[in-house]
C-alpha positions as CSV (number, residue, x, y, z in Angstrom):
1,M,0.1,0.2,-0.1
2,K,2.8,2.6,1.0
3,T,4.7,1.5,-2.4
4,Q,1.2,2.4,-4.5
5,I,1.0,5.9,-2.5
6,S,4.7,6.4,-3.4
7,I,4.0,6.0,-6.9
8,I,0.9,8.1,-7.3
9,I,3.0,10.9,-5.2
10,A,5.8,10.6,-7.7
11,L,3.8,10.9,-10.9
12,V,1.9,13.9,-9.4
13,V,5.2,15.7,-8.9
14,C,6.4,14.7,-12.2
15,I,3.1,16.3,-13.6
16,Q,3.3,19.3,-11.9
17,T,7.1,19.6,-12.8
18,F,6.4,18.9,-16.5
19,G,3.6,21.8,-16.5
20,Q,6.0,24.2,-14.8
21,N,8.7,23.5,-17.2
22,Q,6.4,23.2,-20.2
23,Q,6.6,26.3,-22.6
24,V,3.9,28.7,-24.2
25,E,4.1,28.5,-27.9
26,I,2.5,31.0,-30.3
27,E,0.9,28.1,-32.5
28,I,-0.9,30.9,-35.0
29,Q,1.0,34.2,-35.4
30,P,-0.9,37.6,-34.7
31,F,-3.6,38.2,-37.0
32,L,-5.8,41.7,-37.4
33,Q,-9.4,42.3,-37.3
34,D,-11.9,45.3,-37.3
35,A,-9.6,48.0,-38.0
36,T,-11.2,51.7,-37.6
37,P,-9.4,55.1,-37.6
38,N,-8.9,54.7,-33.7
39,S,-8.9,51.2,-33.3
40,I,-8.1,47.5,-34.2
41,I,-8.2,44.0,-32.8
42,I,-5.2,41.8,-32.5
43,K,-5.7,38.1,-32.1
44,W,-3.3,35.2,-32.0
45,Q,-3.6,31.5,-30.6
46,T,-1.1,29.8,-27.8
47,N,-1.0,25.8,-26.9
48,F,-2.0,27.4,-23.4
49,G,-1.8,30.5,-21.0
50,D,-4.2,33.2,-20.2
51,D,-1.6,36.3,-20.4
52,S,-3.1,38.4,-23.4
53,T,-0.7,41.4,-23.7
54,V,-0.1,43.5,-26.8
55,E,3.2,45.7,-26.6
56,W,2.8,48.7,-29.4
57,G,3.9,52.3,-30.3
58,L,5.0,54.5,-33.2
59,T,8.6,53.2,-33.3
60,E,10.3,49.6,-32.6
61,K,10.9,50.7,-29.3
62,L,7.0,50.4,-28.6
63,G,6.5,51.7,-25.2
64,E,2.9,51.2,-24.8
65,K,0.9,47.9,-23.2
66,S,-2.8,47.0,-23.5
67,K,-4.0,43.7,-22.2
68,G,-7.1,41.7,-23.4
69,K,-8.9,38.4,-23.0
70,S,-8.4,34.6,-23.6
71,Y,-10.6,31.9,-24.4
72,D,-11.0,28.2,-25.2
73,V,-11.1,27.2,-28.7
74,N,-11.3,23.4,-28.4
75,F,-11.9,22.2,-25.3
76,S,-8.5,21.9,-24.4
77,K,-5.7,24.1,-23.1
78,V,-5.2,25.9,-26.3
79,R,-6.2,29.6,-26.1
80,I,-7.0,32.3,-28.4
81,H,-6.2,35.6,-27.5
82,E,-7.9,38.9,-28.3
83,V,-6.8,42.4,-27.7
84,K,-8.5,45.6,-28.8
85,L,-6.2,48.4,-28.9
86,T,-7.9,51.9,-28.6
87,G,-7.2,55.9,-29.1
88,L,-5.1,55.5,-32.0
89,K,-4.5,58.1,-34.7
90,R,-6.0,57.5,-38.1
91,F,-3.8,56.6,-41.2
92,T,-0.9,56.0,-38.7
93,E,1.5,53.2,-39.0
94,Y,1.9,51.3,-35.7
95,Y,4.6,48.7,-34.3
96,Y,3.5,46.2,-32.0
97,R,4.3,42.4,-30.7
98,V,2.2,40.1,-29.0
99,R,3.1,38.3,-25.5
100,T,1.9,35.0,-23.5
101,G,3.9,34.7,-20.5
102,K,7.1,34.5,-21.7
103,S,6.5,33.9,-25.1
104,I,7.0,36.8,-27.5
105,S,6.1,37.5,-31.3
106,D,8.0,39.1,-33.8
107,I,7.5,42.8,-34.2
108,F,5.1,43.5,-37.0
109,Q,3.2,46.6,-38.1
110,F,-0.4,47.8,-39.2
111,K,-1.6,51.1,-40.6
112,T,-5.1,52.7,-39.3
113,P,-7.7,53.4,-42.0
114,P,-8.1,56.9,-42.8
115,F,-11.5,59.3,-42.6
116,A,-13.4,59.5,-45.9
117,S,-12.7,63.1,-45.6
118,D,-8.8,62.7,-45.7
119,N,-9.3,61.5,-49.6
120,E,-6.7,58.9,-49.1
121,S,-6.1,56.0,-51.9
122,F,-5.6,52.5,-50.9
123,N,-5.5,49.0,-52.2
124,I,-7.5,45.7,-51.2
125,I,-6.7,42.2,-52.0
126,A,-9.8,40.0,-52.9
127,M,-9.4,36.2,-53.1
128,S,-11.4,32.8,-52.0
129,D,-11.8,29.1,-52.1
130,M,-8.0,28.6,-50.4
131,Q,-9.5,25.3,-49.0
132,Y,-6.5,22.6,-49.1
133,D,-6.0,20.6,-52.2
134,Y,-4.3,17.2,-51.4
135,N,-2.7,17.1,-54.8
136,F,-1.4,20.7,-54.6
137,P,-0.8,21.1,-50.8
138,N,1.3,24.4,-51.0
139,K,-0.8,26.2,-53.1
140,F,-2.3,28.8,-50.8
141,N,1.4,29.3,-49.3
142,E,2.5,29.9,-53.3
143,I,-0.4,32.5,-53.8
144,V,0.4,34.5,-50.5
145,N,4.0,34.7,-50.4
146,D,5.2,34.1,-54.4
147,G,2.0,35.9,-55.3
148,I,0.6,38.7,-53.3
149,L,3.8,39.6,-51.1
150,T,6.1,39.6,-54.2
151,Y,3.7,41.3,-56.4
152,L,2.9,44.1,-54.0
153,K,6.8,44.7,-53.4
154,K,7.3,44.7,-57.1
155,E,4.2,47.0,-57.7
156,Y,4.6,49.5,-54.9
157,G,8.0,49.0,-52.9
158,G,7.9,50.1,-49.3
159,K,6.1,48.4,-46.1
160,L,3.3,46.3,-46.3
161,P,0.9,48.2,-44.2
162,N,1.5,51.1,-46.6
163,N,0.6,48.9,-49.9
164,L,-2.6,47.3,-48.6
165,A,-5.4,48.3,-46.5
166,M,-7.4,45.0,-46.5
167,V,-7.8,41.4,-47.3
168,L,-11.3,40.4,-48.6
169,I,-12.3,36.4,-48.5
170,P,-15.5,35.7,-49.9
171,G,-15.4,31.7,-48.5
172,D,-14.0,28.4,-48.6
173,L,-11.1,29.3,-46.1
174,V,-10.3,25.8,-45.1
175,E,-11.4,22.6,-46.8
176,N,-13.7,21.4,-43.7
177,G,-14.0,23.9,-40.9
178,T,-15.3,21.6,-38.3
179,K,-11.6,20.0,-38.1
180,F,-9.6,22.2,-35.9
181,H,-6.0,21.4,-37.1
182,Q,-6.9,23.1,-40.7
183,W,-7.2,26.6,-39.5
184,K,-3.8,26.7,-38.2
185,D,-2.1,24.3,-40.9
186,H,-4.0,25.5,-43.7
187,F,-5.2,28.9,-43.4
188,F,-3.4,31.0,-40.7
189,S,0.2,29.3,-41.1
190,P,0.5,29.9,-45.0
191,A,-0.6,33.3,-44.6
192,E,1.1,34.6,-41.6
193,K,2.9,37.4,-43.0
194,L,0.1,39.1,-44.7
195,F,-2.1,38.6,-41.7
196,A,0.0,40.0,-39.3
197,N,0.3,43.0,-41.1
198,V,-3.0,43.5,-42.9
199,P,-6.6,42.9,-41.6
200,V,-8.6,40.2,-43.1
201,Y,-12.3,40.0,-43.4
202,P,-13.8,36.7,-44.5
203,V,-17.4,35.6,-45.0
204,L,-18.5,32.2,-44.6
205,G,-18.6,29.6,-47.5
206,N,-20.1,26.4,-47.5
207,H,-16.7,24.3,-46.5
208,E,-16.9,26.5,-43.3
209,Y,-20.0,24.3,-42.3
210,N,-21.1,27.2,-39.9
211,S,-18.0,26.1,-37.4
212,K,-17.7,27.3,-34.2
213,Y,-14.1,27.6,-34.9
214,Y,-14.8,30.5,-37.7
215,F,-16.7,32.3,-35.3
216,K,-14.1,32.1,-32.2
217,Y,-11.1,33.0,-34.6
218,F,-12.8,36.2,-36.5
219,S,-13.8,39.4,-34.6
220,L,-15.9,41.2,-37.4
221,P,-17.9,44.2,-37.2
222,K,-20.6,44.1,-34.9
223,N,-23.4,46.1,-37.2
224,G,-25.0,43.2,-38.6
225,S,-28.2,41.7,-37.2
226,P,-27.4,41.1,-33.4
227,E,-29.0,37.5,-33.2
228,Y,-26.7,36.8,-36.6
229,A,-23.4,37.9,-35.2
230,G,-20.5,37.3,-37.6
231,H,-23.0,36.3,-40.5
232,W,-23.4,39.8,-42.0
233,W,-21.7,42.7,-41.4
234,Y,-20.1,45.9,-43.0
235,K,-16.9,47.8,-42.7
236,D,-15.9,51.3,-44.0
237,Y,-12.6,52.1,-45.1
238,G,-12.1,55.8,-46.8
239,N,-14.8,56.3,-49.3
240,T,-15.7,52.8,-49.5
241,R,-18.1,50.4,-47.9
242,V,-17.4,46.6,-47.8
243,I,-20.5,44.6,-47.2
244,G,-20.0,40.8,-46.0
245,L,-23.1,38.5,-46.6
246,N,-24.0,34.8,-45.9
247,S,-25.3,32.7,-48.9
248,N,-25.0,29.5,-47.1
249,D,-28.2,27.3,-46.7
250,G,-30.0,28.2,-43.6
251,Y,-29.1,31.8,-44.0
252,R,-29.8,32.6,-47.7
253,D,-33.4,32.9,-47.0
254,S,-33.2,34.8,-43.9
255,K,-35.7,37.6,-43.9
256,Q,-33.3,39.4,-41.5
257,Q,-30.4,39.5,-43.9
258,Y,-32.6,41.0,-46.7
259,Q,-34.3,43.4,-44.4
260,W,-30.9,44.3,-43.0
261,L,-29.2,45.0,-46.2
262,K,-31.8,47.0,-47.7
263,K,-31.7,49.6,-44.7
264,T,-27.8,49.4,-44.9
265,L,-28.0,50.3,-48.5
266,E,-30.4,53.2,-47.6
267,E,-28.4,54.6,-45.5
268,T,-25.2,54.1,-47.5
269,A,-27.1,55.8,-50.5
270,K,-27.5,58.7,-48.2
271,N,-23.8,58.9,-46.5
272,D,-21.6,61.4,-48.8
273,D,-18.8,60.1,-47.4
274,I,-19.2,56.6,-49.2
275,S,-18.8,56.7,-53.3
276,F,-18.4,52.9,-53.7
277,V,-19.9,49.6,-52.1
278,F,-18.0,46.4,-52.3
279,A,-20.5,43.0,-51.2
280,Q,-19.0,39.9,-50.8
281,L,-20.6,36.6,-50.6
282,H,-19.7,33.1,-51.5
283,H,-22.1,31.5,-54.2
284,P,-22.4,32.9,-57.6
285,H,-25.6,33.9,-59.3
286,K,-24.1,33.0,-62.8
287,S,-20.9,30.8,-63.3
288,E,-19.5,29.9,-66.6
289,L,-17.2,27.2,-65.3
290,W,-19.7,25.3,-63.1
291,I,-23.6,25.7,-63.4
292,P,-24.4,23.5,-60.6
293,G,-22.7,26.0,-58.1
294,E,-25.4,28.7,-59.1
295,I,-27.9,29.9,-56.2
296,D,-30.9,32.4,-56.8
297,F,-30.3,34.4,-53.6
298,S,-27.0,35.6,-54.8
299,G,-29.5,37.0,-57.9
300,K,-31.4,38.5,-55.7
301,I,-28.7,40.1,-54.1
302,V,-27.3,41.6,-57.6
303,K,-30.6,43.1,-58.2
304,I,-30.5,44.9,-54.8
305,L,-27.1,46.2,-55.4
306,E,-27.8,47.1,-59.1
307,N,-30.9,48.9,-57.9
308,F,-28.8,50.8,-55.7
309,S,-26.1,52.0,-57.7
310,T,-28.5,53.0,-60.2
311,K,-30.6,55.2,-57.9
312,S,-27.8,56.7,-55.7
313,G,-25.2,57.1,-58.5
314,K,-22.7,55.2,-56.5
315,P,-21.2,52.2,-58.3
316,S,-20.8,48.8,-56.8
317,L,-19.7,45.2,-57.4
318,H,-20.0,41.7,-55.8
319,F,-17.1,39.2,-55.1
320,F,-17.7,35.6,-55.1
321,G,-16.2,32.5,-55.0
322,H,-17.5,28.8,-55.1
323,T,-16.6,28.2,-58.8
324,H,-12.7,27.8,-58.8
325,G,-11.8,30.1,-61.2
326,Y,-11.6,33.7,-62.5
327,S,-14.6,35.7,-63.9
328,R,-15.1,39.4,-64.6
329,G,-18.9,40.5,-66.0
330,Q,-21.0,43.7,-65.6
331,S,-24.7,44.3,-65.5
332,R,-26.1,45.4,-68.8
333,D,-28.3,48.4,-67.4
334,H,-26.3,49.2,-63.9
335,K,-22.7,50.4,-62.6
336,H,-22.3,46.9,-61.2
337,L,-19.2,44.3,-61.4
338,W,-19.5,40.6,-60.9
339,I,-16.3,39.3,-60.0
340,N,-15.4,35.8,-59.3
341,V,-11.9,36.0,-57.1
342,A,-11.1,32.3,-56.9
343,S,-8.8,30.1,-56.9
344,A,-6.5,30.7,-54.1
345,G,-5.8,27.0,-53.4
346,G,-8.6,24.9,-54.3
347,A,-8.7,22.4,-57.2
348,I,-9.3,24.5,-60.3
349,D,-12.6,24.0,-62.3
350,N,-11.1,23.3,-65.6
351,W,-12.9,23.8,-68.8
352,G,-15.1,21.1,-69.8
353,K,-15.0,19.7,-66.0
354,F,-18.2,20.8,-65.6
355,E,-21.6,21.9,-67.2
356,G,-20.9,25.6,-68.1
357,R,-22.5,28.2,-70.1
358,D,-21.9,31.6,-71.9
359,Y,-23.6,34.1,-70.2
360,D,-24.1,37.7,-71.8
361,E,-22.9,39.5,-68.5
362,F,-19.2,37.9,-68.6
363,T,-16.6,39.1,-70.7
364,V,-13.5,37.2,-69.4
365,T,-13.6,33.9,-67.7
366,Q,-10.1,32.0,-67.1
367,D,-9.7,28.2,-65.2
368,E,-6.5,30.0,-63.0
369,Y,-5.0,30.5,-59.7
370,G,-4.7,34.1,-58.6
371,F,-6.1,36.8,-56.7
372,V,-7.8,40.3,-57.5
373,M,-6.2,43.5,-56.8
374,V,-8.4,46.8,-56.1
375,E,-6.9,50.1,-56.4
376,V,-9.3,52.8,-55.1
377,S,-8.8,56.3,-55.7
378,G,-9.6,58.6,-52.8
379,S,-9.9,61.9,-54.9
380,K,-13.5,63.4,-54.5
381,E,-13.3,65.1,-57.8
382,D,-11.8,62.2,-59.4
383,S,-13.3,58.7,-57.5
384,K,-12.7,55.7,-59.1
385,F,-11.5,52.3,-58.6
386,T,-9.8,49.7,-60.8
387,I,-9.8,45.9,-60.7
388,K,-6.7,44.1,-61.6
389,R,-6.5,40.1,-62.1
390,I,-3.4,38.8,-61.2
391,S,-2.6,35.2,-62.6
392,R,-0.8,32.0,-61.4
393,G,-1.6,30.1,-64.1
394,N,-2.7,26.5,-63.9
395,S,-1.0,23.3,-64.2
396,E,-1.0,23.5,-67.9
397,Q,0.6,26.9,-68.2
398,F,2.2,28.6,-65.0
399,R,2.1,32.6,-64.8
400,E,4.6,34.5,-62.7
401,N,1.9,37.1,-61.2
402,E,0.6,38.1,-64.8
403,L,-1.9,40.8,-65.5
404,R,-5.0,39.2,-67.0
405,D,-7.7,41.7,-66.9
406,S,-8.2,44.9,-65.6
407,I,-11.4,47.3,-65.6
408,T,-11.6,51.0,-64.1
409,I,-14.8,52.3,-63.0
410,W,-15.3,56.2,-62.3
411,K,-18.1,57.4,-59.7
412,K,-19.2,60.4,-62.1
413,E,-20.8,59.7,-65.1
414,R,-18.6,59.8,-68.4
415,K,-21.1,59.4,-71.2
416,P,-19.7,58.6,-74.5
417,A,-21.2,60.8,-77.2
418,T,-24.7,59.9,-78.7
419,P,-24.5,57.5,-81.9
420,K,-26.0,58.2,-84.8
421,A,-28.2,55.4,-86.8
422,I,-27.8,55.4,-90.3
423,S,-29.1,52.6,-92.1
424,P,-32.1,51.3,-92.7
425,N,-33.8,54.5,-92.7
426,N,-37.4,54.5,-94.2
427,E,-36.5,51.3,-96.4
428,T,-38.1,48.6,-97.4
429,V,-36.1,45.5,-96.4
430,A,-36.0,41.8,-96.5
431,I,-37.4,39.4,-93.9
432,T,-33.9,38.2,-93.1
433,G,-30.4,39.5,-93.1
434,T,-31.2,42.8,-92.7
435,L,-28.3,44.9,-91.2
436,L,-28.5,47.6,-88.9
437,K,-25.6,50.4,-89.2
438,A,-24.7,53.2,-86.9
439,D,-21.5,55.6,-86.5
440,E,-18.3,54.9,-85.2
441,F,-17.9,55.4,-81.3
442,Q,-16.9,58.8,-80.2
443,S,-16.2,60.3,-76.7
444,S,-14.7,63.6,-75.0
445,F,-12.9,61.8,-72.4
446,N,-9.4,60.3,-73.1
447,N,-8.5,57.0,-73.4
448,T,-11.8,55.5,-73.8
449,F,-13.0,53.2,-76.4
450,H,-16.1,51.1,-78.0
451,A,-16.9,48.2,-75.4
452,A,-20.6,47.3,-75.8
453,S,-23.6,48.2,-78.1
454,H,-27.2,47.5,-77.0
455,W,-29.4,47.2,-80.1
456,Q,-33.0,47.1,-80.0
457,V,-35.9,46.7,-82.9
458,S,-39.5,47.3,-82.0
459,T,-43.0,47.1,-83.5
460,T,-43.6,50.1,-81.6
461,K,-42.1,53.6,-81.4
462,D,-42.2,53.6,-77.8
463,F,-40.2,50.5,-77.8
464,S,-42.4,48.5,-75.6
465,K,-43.1,45.5,-78.0
466,L,-39.1,44.3,-78.5
467,V,-38.7,41.7,-81.1
468,L,-34.9,42.1,-81.0
469,D,-32.8,43.1,-77.6
470,N,-29.2,42.5,-78.1
471,W,-26.3,43.1,-76.1
472,K,-22.9,42.8,-77.8
473,Q,-19.3,43.3,-75.7
474,Y,-15.8,43.6,-77.4
475,Q,-14.6,40.7,-76.1
476,N,-16.0,37.6,-74.4
477,W,-13.3,35.0,-73.5
478,Y,-15.1,31.8,-73.2
479,Y,-13.5,28.5,-73.3
480,K,-9.9,29.8,-74.3
481,E,-11.5,31.8,-77.1
482,N,-12.6,35.5,-77.5
483,R,-16.2,34.5,-79.2
484,Q,-16.3,38.4,-80.3
485,K,-13.2,38.7,-82.1
486,N,-13.5,41.0,-85.2
487,D,-17.0,41.4,-84.4
488,D,-18.2,45.2,-85.7
489,L,-19.8,47.0,-82.6
490,T,-21.3,49.3,-85.1
491,D,-23.5,46.7,-86.8
492,E,-26.0,44.4,-85.8
493,Q,-28.0,41.6,-87.9
494,T,-31.6,41.2,-87.2
495,R,-33.4,38.2,-87.0
496,R,-36.2,36.8,-89.1
497,L,-39.1,39.3,-89.3
498,I,-42.4,39.4,-90.1
499,L,-43.7,40.4,-93.9
500,N,-45.1,43.8,-94.5
501,T,-44.3,45.2,-91.1
502,T,-42.9,48.7,-89.9
503,Y,-40.5,48.5,-87.3
504,Y,-38.2,50.9,-85.3
505,W,-34.7,50.4,-84.4
506,R,-32.1,52.3,-81.9
507,V,-28.9,51.7,-80.6
508,R,-26.5,53.1,-77.5
509,Y,-22.8,52.9,-76.8
510,R,-20.8,51.8,-73.9
511,D,-17.2,52.4,-73.0
512,Q,-15.0,50.1,-71.1
513,N,-15.6,52.0,-67.9
514,L,-19.4,51.0,-68.0
515,N,-20.5,54.4,-69.1
516,W,-23.7,54.3,-71.3
517,S,-24.3,57.0,-74.2
518,N,-28.0,58.3,-74.6
519,W,-29.9,56.2,-77.1
520,S,-29.4,57.1,-80.9
521,N,-32.0,58.9,-82.9
522,I,-35.0,56.4,-83.8
523,L,-35.1,55.2,-87.4
524,S,-37.8,52.9,-89.2
525,F,-38.0,50.4,-92.0
526,K,-40.6,48.0,-93.5
527,T,-40.6,44.8,-94.5
528,E,-41.4,43.6,-97.9
């Protein structure tokens, strides 16, 4: 009996000694959340330990210290730490490091956002679907370190926080959000050099499975519906409002989400500080590479954003993922962009792999890895943003941060000249093969070109009974070929018409910046 007691005591002593000797380790390096002009949240993960301290300052000497909280993440000793720094100066660079016990991180940097009135320009990265691919396990690491960080350094030079304001991720951060290890190994570790210096703002994808880990890791803006914290929210940076939405099953039909979005956009329309709205949600409304991934919810959101932009005069876009490739399209009647920002790691949806469709809205679709760069001008007189697709290629052809697509959108209207309808003009024509012809594209703005034409033919002069309503763009990259190559946007052939009938026709032109001209003069013709 005495021997057994001695053994138990010895074991207890060994366990206590091990606990005392065990070192605190920072398992997930610090990452930044919910930055405002005067505050920011810093989070990290350790193997144990409750001490949550951030040392920070305007120089690498630091000098300031803030305490926060820690909380359990997986019913174990592992802790997530959260510290909110307050009293910061707007648009100012700070240095910081985190501490838990004797474990101290390296010194990192961040930069607080400006006020809209500061008229500062800034950059955003948007990418999605970096979930682990077992065939190419290091792809997300490559996208971040060889792609984003290398590209920013080459293009802009200087320090990372000065070159990038935020990272947006419309879903599928990991392959299975319920597997705890994937968050550290597959998401945070490959991107630690990026997330330690630039705030990251994700929304839920289907691969997160609404996991508790997602909500423990991310402290997103608390301005959504209180009962759905973290599911939808908005974040302002300078003259731009970013809106995060949840397109997943169980939430996509939520009345609260629709009501919240409409109310938020109503307020945004009245807010003179906001020039642009960037929404992000996971699922596409239309997908040229993968039709089965489409959902109706996203189409409803697109209509809401389109109407907002047209009524308010503030251009908008929606970033999405789910389909593993890049697509860029635009609404016909509104200043609204559709941008698929994948894939940052997930297996590419190659052409022909799934059922696809050539949609009128999209001008470019590419089955490639990459990310999207957004350059936003803060100028009050010349507000604009530019979208750039930076490609890393695919298994067939590697691309070293190659610019594959770009478009610039101005807030102010920059109408091209009204086109002149030429022929047919009060003529009698055959019922098939009639060619509508208008004059050349003209604009008073520099560096603009003819990017789209919209043709209408009607049996009534008010165009209430359309028999032709064609929208053609200057390019249509689908299945690796430009289906609009050599198409003359100043003419359009009609379909088969009815005998002995009078028709009216007109056309309008659009430049590459989504500015439509007024409708042309109306001409008529009669069929034989």
